[in-house]
C-alpha positions, 0 to 999 in steps of 0.5 A: 426538475421532474422525477423523470428528468432528474433521473435522465440528467443524473444518468447522462452526467455520470455516463459522460463523466465516466466515459473518459475514465479508464482508471478505477480510482478515477472512476470512483472519484467521478462516481462520488462527485456525481452522486454528491451533486445529484442528491445535494449532499454535503459530502460522501465516501467510498468504502472498499471491502477487504475480504481477507481482513473482513473490513471496509476501509475508507478509500475515498472521502469528499466534502463533509462538514468537519468541526472543531480542530478537525478541519480536515476530517475527510482527509483523516478518514482515509485508510480508517477501517471498520468491520464489514458488519459494523455501522450502517455501512456494514449493514448495507454491505452485508444485506446488499440493500440500499438504506436511507437514514435521516435520523442517524443519532437515533439509529443504534447501528450507526458507528458513532466512534467515527464521528467522535474520533473526527469531531463530526456530526452525521445527521443523515445518511444514504448508503448503497452497495457497490456491486460488480456485474455478476453480483460480486460486492466490492464496497459501499458508497455513503452520502452524508448530510443532505444540505436541505431537508431529508434524503428521499426515495427518489434520491435513493433511486438516483444514487442506485442508478449512478452506483450501478453505472459506475460499478460497470465502469470500475469493473471494466477499468479493473479488467484493463488494469489487470490485463496490463498487470498480468502481461507485465508480471508474465514478462517480468517472471520470464526475465527472473527465470532467465536471470536465475538460470544464468546466475545458477550457472556461476555457482559451480565454477565459483565453488571449484575456484574456492576449493582450489584457490589455496593450492593455486596461490601456494604454487604462485608463492602469493603473500599472506596478504594476497591470499586473504584479499582473494579469499575475501573477494571470492567469499563476497562474490559467493554471498552476492550470488546467494543473495541474488538467487534468494532475491529472484526466489522472492520476486518469483514468489511475489509475482505468483502469490506464493509465500517465501520461507523466512530465515530468522537469524539473531541479528542487529537491525541497526547494523542491517540498516547501516549496511544497506544505506552504505550501498545506497548512499552514492545513488542518493547523493548523485540525485542531489538528495541528502541521506540522514541517519537518525540513529546511533550506529553503536546501539544494537537492536538485536532480535531474530529476523531475516536480514535479506528480506529486511534489506529488500524492504529498506532498499525499496523504501529508500528508492521510492522516497528518492523518486519522490524527493527533488534535488535539495531534499532529505531522506531520513532513516530512523531505527528505534525501539517502541514498546515491544517492537523494533521500528524502521522508518523512512521519511522524505521531504518530497511531493507527498502522497494523496490520502486515497492513494496512501490508503490504497497502498496501506490497505491493498491486498490481492484479495480485494480493493481497487488498485492500478499498476503491479504494486510490487515495490510497496507490496514487497515492503508490506509482505516483508513486514507481515512475514515477520508478524509486523505491519507497514504504516504510513503518513503523508502530507501532499507537498510536504513529504511522506513517512513509512514505518516498518514495525517488527515484533522483537519477540516472535513465536516463530 
């Protein structure tokens, strides 16, 4: 095929494929598939930039020629990060200049640790920057190991055109998603504001009831048992209203991107998990799913943390697991110490998560990346972990289930 015809064919192919995609992730996959096919590469990857962490992370990996025991090396790369000035990918991202490397082994810039970790031989690479219209870089695309011969300048020209057309589609898809997300968050914010106002109106009458209940009970000649029961109920209602107001504050902060004060108090992570699971047990059982507690309720893991925020994280993790687990499945919750950290894990036997989606969940931040939906459910868990100086981790096998781990430092300078 002549040079001109090849260019026209590649442009036609990628334009046709992308015309039906309104999802950023779908657009990225189609771009990578079209690029691999256009230059006859054995595989390729998309690395997206996280401006806050100054990292590039593997958002999408297709093909490749894994050797040895790492037959799914491509899947293992999902979510792996490198510094945004590391390797050839980092060099291209920083310079915004496409690059061909047909003798990767001789290039000192090549990030060999990735090859070594995944038992992979990178013989040749073609790397192009990914840039939104207007000039904002958001990552790089790399194609690996041309099947026959070397990558050529013609290959580079084709890939550069594919990347530019695709970046426009990704940008438009992101704008559409952001508009939907903004509308949804605005609506949710108004609901939360309304709920906050209504709940706040209950605080004063309840305080008055608490102050006057002793004299009222005395005038009714109530028994000590009745007095105790009523006091407990009023106390529980007050605590519930306080939690609800704190929750609306937390949700407002999550929507507006504002930090929420962490109220650390010495507590027991095991006991906190048990209280939240007691509330969720009926809901889980009603869906035909078994809730397993893989911890000893008598073993305390005591350190300073915000029990309200940790309970929100537990609720979201279990609720997400429940949505992904069919009847007859199992959700297992573990609480344990590992090194200097306390770990809370939630594992399900559900549908699992595709590697690129899991990578996005663990790496996505408001400062960069490509993401659809509001992301509130998962971002709440991640935010809670990071507020405590910890991290959210996860592993998943499509068709076999998912495990998320909230890792919290037991000692903190805060």
